[in-house]
C-alpha positions, 0 to 999 in steps of 0.5 A: 809293649808301650815303652814306660810299661812292664810286664808287671803291670800285666801281673798286677792288674789282669783286668781292663778298668771296663771288664773283668777278664776272662780267665779262659782266654788269661795265660794258665801255668800248670805244674807237673808235679808241684810238691817235691818231697826230696826224703833224707838228707845230710843237713851238709848237702845243697840239693836242687829239684827242677819243677817243669810246667806248661802253660795251659792259657791261651796268652804267652806266660809271663811269670813275674818274681818265684819267692820261697819263704826262706833263704836257704830256699833259692829258686830260678827262673825263665825271665822269657815269656812262656807260648801257650802250649810250650814249657819251661822250667824252675829251680829250686836250690835248696839249703838246708845248714841250720835246719834239723827235722822235717821241713816243707817250704812252699815257693809262691810263684806269682805270674800272669795267672790268674789267680797272680799266685801258685804254689809250689812245694820242697819237703825234706828230712833234714838229718844232722851229720853224724847222726846216723851212729853212736860213734860207739865202736 
């Protein structure tokens, strides 16, 4: 990579000034399961899920950023390029404290793909601690 440039340049501008990009020659991210539902969970238990993906494109896949829509959703992703045909994992940790009821948390994966944003989602039904009974004996 030329000095003074970054992977972010690839993400923000995947086409040259002279011609449109050939999407068939770019990286492509394909998740085996783009939505995961934890089902019923306790509001005191942090849970996590690992999303597996494959670079189905013809160029190395560079993931620039992965972000949830709130601080309760924390993703971890590979920082090195993923070769064509190779796979990787994005782990998403969800802290349900302070949440109650059905939760739907989108996570945006920004990479050198077209389009450059891909969504994955975690879902859960958060139950308040102690909700399982009325307290009567």
